[in-house]
C-alpha positions in Angstrom: 92.9 76.6 9.3 90.2 74.9 11.4 86.6 76.1 11.4 85.3 78.2 14.2 82.5 76.8 16.4 79.8 78.8 17.9 79.6 78.5 21.7 76.3 79.0 23.5 77.1 81.5 26.3 73.6 81.2 27.8 74.3 77.8 29.2 73.4 77.3 32.9 76.4 77.9 35.2 77.3 74.9 37.4 78.5 75.2 41.0 81.9 73.6 41.3 83.1 72.5 44.8 86.8 71.9 45.2 87.7 69.5 48.0 91.3 69.6 49.1 93.2 66.4 49.4 93.9 65.1 52.9 97.6 66.1 52.6 96.5 69.7 51.8 94.2 69.8 54.8 97.0 68.7 57.1 99.3 71.4 55.6 96.6 74.0 56.0 96.0 73.1 59.6 99.7 73.2 60.4 100.0 76.6 58.7 97.1 77.8 60.9 98.8 76.6 64.0 102.0 78.2 63.0 100.3 81.6 62.5 98.6 81.2 65.8 101.9 80.6 67.6 103.4 83.6 65.8 100.6 85.8 67.2 99.0 86.5 63.8 95.2 87.0 63.7 94.7 85.6 67.2 92.1 86.6 69.8 93.6 87.5 73.2 92.8 84.9 75.8 92.4 86.3 79.4 93.2 83.6 82.0 91.3 83.8 85.2 93.5 83.6 88.2 91.8 82.3 91.3 93.5 83.3 94.5 93.8 80.5 96.9 92.0 81.0 100.2 94.3 81.2 103.1 93.9 78.3 105.4 94.9 78.7 109.1 96.6 76.0 111.0 94.9 73.8 113.6 96.6 75.6 116.5 95.4 78.9 115.3 91.9 77.7 114.7 91.7 76.1 118.2 92.7 79.3 120.0 90.6 81.5 117.7 87.5 79.4 118.5 87.8 80.5 122.2 87.2 84.2 121.2 84.0 86.0 120.5 84.6 87.6 117.1 82.0 90.3 117.7 83.2 91.3 121.1 85.4 94.3 122.0 87.5 93.4 125.1 88.5 95.9 127.8 92.2 96.6 127.5 93.3 94.7 130.6 91.3 91.6 129.5 92.7 91.9 126.0 96.3 91.9 127.2 95.7 88.8 129.3 94.1 87.1 126.3 97.0 87.9 124.0 99.5 86.3 126.5 97.2 83.3 127.0 96.5 82.6 123.4 100.0 83.0 122.1 101.1 79.5 120.9 104.7 80.2 119.7 107.5 78.2 121.2 109.6 81.4 121.5 108.8 84.6 123.4 106.7 86.4 121.0 106.0 90.1 120.5 102.7 91.8 121.4 101.7 93.8 118.4 99.2 96.7 118.1 97.4 97.2 114.8 95.5 100.5 114.6 93.1 101.9 112.0 93.1 105.7 112.1 91.0 108.3 110.4 93.3 109.3 107.6 96.3 108.1 105.5 99.5 110.0 106.4 98.8 110.6 110.1 101.8 110.4 112.3 102.6 111.0 115.9 105.7 111.2 118.2 105.5 108.4 120.7 107.5 107.3 123.7 106.4 104.1 125.5 106.9 104.1 129.3 108.3 100.5 129.3 110.9 98.9 127.0 109.5 96.6 124.3 112.7 94.5 124.3 113.9 96.0 121.0 116.9 98.2 120.9 117.2 101.0 118.3 120.5 101.9 116.7 120.7 105.7 116.3 123.5 107.4 114.3 124.4 111.1 114.0 125.7 112.3 110.6 129.3 113.3 110.5 132.1 113.0 107.9 133.0 109.4 108.8 129.4 108.3 108.6 129.0 109.9 105.1 132.0 107.8 104.0 130.4 104.6 105.4 127.1 105.4 103.6 129.0 106.0 100.3 130.6 102.6 100.7 127.2 101.0 101.3 127.7 100.4 105.0 124.4 101.2 106.9 124.6 100.1 110.5 121.7 102.1 112.0 118.0 102.1 112.3 117.5 105.9 112.6 119.7 108.7 111.2 119.8 112.1 112.9 121.4 115.1 111.3 122.2 118.8 111.8 120.7 121.0 109.0 124.3 121.9 107.8 124.8 118.3 106.6 121.8 118.2 104.4 123.6 119.4 101.2 126.1 116.5 101.6 123.3 114.0 102.4 121.3 115.0 99.3 123.3 112.7 97.0 122.4 109.7 99.2 118.6 110.4 99.0 118.0 107.5 96.6 119.7 105.1 99.0 118.3 106.4 102.3 114.9 107.5 101.1 113.4 104.1 100.2 114.6 102.7 103.6 112.9 105.6 105.5 116.3 106.7 106.8 116.5 110.2 105.3 116.5 112.8 108.1 113.3 114.8 108.1 112.2 117.9 110.1 108.7 116.5 110.4 109.8 113.6 112.6 112.5 115.6 114.3 115.5 113.7 112.9 116.7 116.9 111.2 117.5 119.1 114.2 120.0 121.7 115.5 120.3 119.4 118.6 121.0 115.9 117.1 122.6 114.6 120.4 119.5 115.4 122.3 117.3 113.7 119.7 119.5 110.6 119.7 119.2 110.3 123.5 115.4 110.5 123.3 115.3 107.9 120.5 117.5 105.5 122.3 115.3 105.9 125.4 112.3 104.6 123.3 110.9 107.6 121.6 110.0 107.2 117.9 107.8 108.5 115.1 104.7 106.3 114.3 103.0 106.8 111.0 100.5 105.1 108.7 101.2 102.9 105.8 101.7 104.9 102.5 98.4 104.0 101.0 96.2 102.9 103.9 95.2 104.4 107.3 96.9 101.6 109.2 99.6 101.7 111.9 101.6 98.7 113.3 104.0 98.6 116.2 105.3 96.3 118.9 104.2 97.3 122.4 106.1 94.6 124.2 106.7 90.9 124.7 104.4 88.1 125.8 106.5 87.5 128.9 106.3 91.1 130.1 104.3 92.1 133.2 100.7 92.6 132.1 100.6 96.0 133.9 103.6 97.2 131.8 101.9 96.1 128.6 98.7 97.9 129.5 100.5 101.1 130.2 102.3 100.9 126.9 99.0 100.5 125.0 97.5 103.3 127.1 100.4 105.6 126.0 99.6 104.7 122.4 95.9 105.5 122.7 96.7 108.8 124.4 99.1 109.8 121.7 96.5 109.1 119.0 93.7 110.8 120.9 90.6 111.2 118.7 92.3 109.5 115.7 91.7 105.8 116.4 88.8 104.0 114.7 89.8 100.5 115.6 92.5 98.8 117.7 93.5 95.2 118.0 96.3 93.4 119.8 97.9 90.2 118.6 100.9 88.0 119.6 103.5 87.0 117.0 101.6 83.7 116.6 98.0 83.8 117.6 94.7 85.6 116.8 94.0 89.3 117.1 91.9 90.6 120.0 89.7 93.6 119.4 90.1 96.3 122.1 87.4 98.4 123.5 88.7 102.0 123.7 87.1 103.8 126.6 86.8 107.6 126.6 88.8 107.9 129.8 91.8 106.2 128.0 91.9 108.9 125.3 92.0 111.8 127.8 
């Protein structure tokens, strides 16, 4: 057997640096990329989404430049401006946009002059229930007698999201559905705010209507919302909005 040699264990330790071969580096980098793609040990990256600023057309900018942005116009003047500054090639609507004091506010309203829009009103009966079940909904407002509510309940998921479910708060659930239908077809309707904002929107007429009729329709709106209006503006379908000065006499 060979002789044993004594090894000096006090020798100074040397630092050994191992350098991977180029091929090994490539493989390691590829493995790192694979793990990143697989979602392992990665840091979430939050992308910043920049919302593009809305740019108005030249026609809009041209008519908007004629208005004083800080001015509140008397109602009669505002109506004339809406008609004058409408630049659509078709007969546009005159829309009222109202900011009220609280979300959920509503009011029953009947404009004295037609806005040019017809309303289809239906009264619940056995035949109509069959149509609804078949997915046929040919009405804008649904009126019902309380005795039909148990049968209507199963259609709540269909009618509810469309705002068509009869409701005692707006008068569409009533013991006199025929009378309510007549009033609605004559132009009466329930105006309410958006679900999450104190905003109301409605058409008060057309740009080719007599100015006096438009003024009276807006006056009816102001009177119905007495004390609830914070701001009111009128705008054509295509054109800028005009801020309206609400005088105390108009709210009385």
